[in-house]
C-alpha angles and dihedrals in degrees: 000000000000120000117216120208117213119203109220094180112128113207121196126180117205121213122222107261092232098158092049093047092046093048094047093044091049091049093050093045091049090053091049094049095046092045093050092044090051092052092049096042093242117156113227129198116273099242129064098236090054092048091051089051095043119110090200092108123040113220107225115219092235091056091051092047088055090051093055089073088068089064098052094091092050096049095035095232142072111266117222124240090233090075089074120084113247109247094029131244137301093219139013089243090056089053092050093047091049099042104040097069091041092052091049091049091050090047092053093044091050090057094245089124097043131095114294 
């Protein structure tokens, strides 16, 4: 009599929550830029895409490091300060373009995107 083995292992592969990370990062950077501009009396463009592209307010690296904490719940891990470019960013869009692939790489390296 032959014995059949059944594999009951369930394998799931998570996908990096890119759109959620990008939206939250953009939201937090927008808040940082508008807040800083308000404190400094700097006039910003009227629409969000133009604000995110505006070099009117420099984003200090320490400010951006603080913002990374807001992404921990989305990515399921603590993001390291080293992801942020020393010296900061000229625009919010530059920050997003620089950070998004680094966050994804850290997420994959951490095992958050692996099989569970």
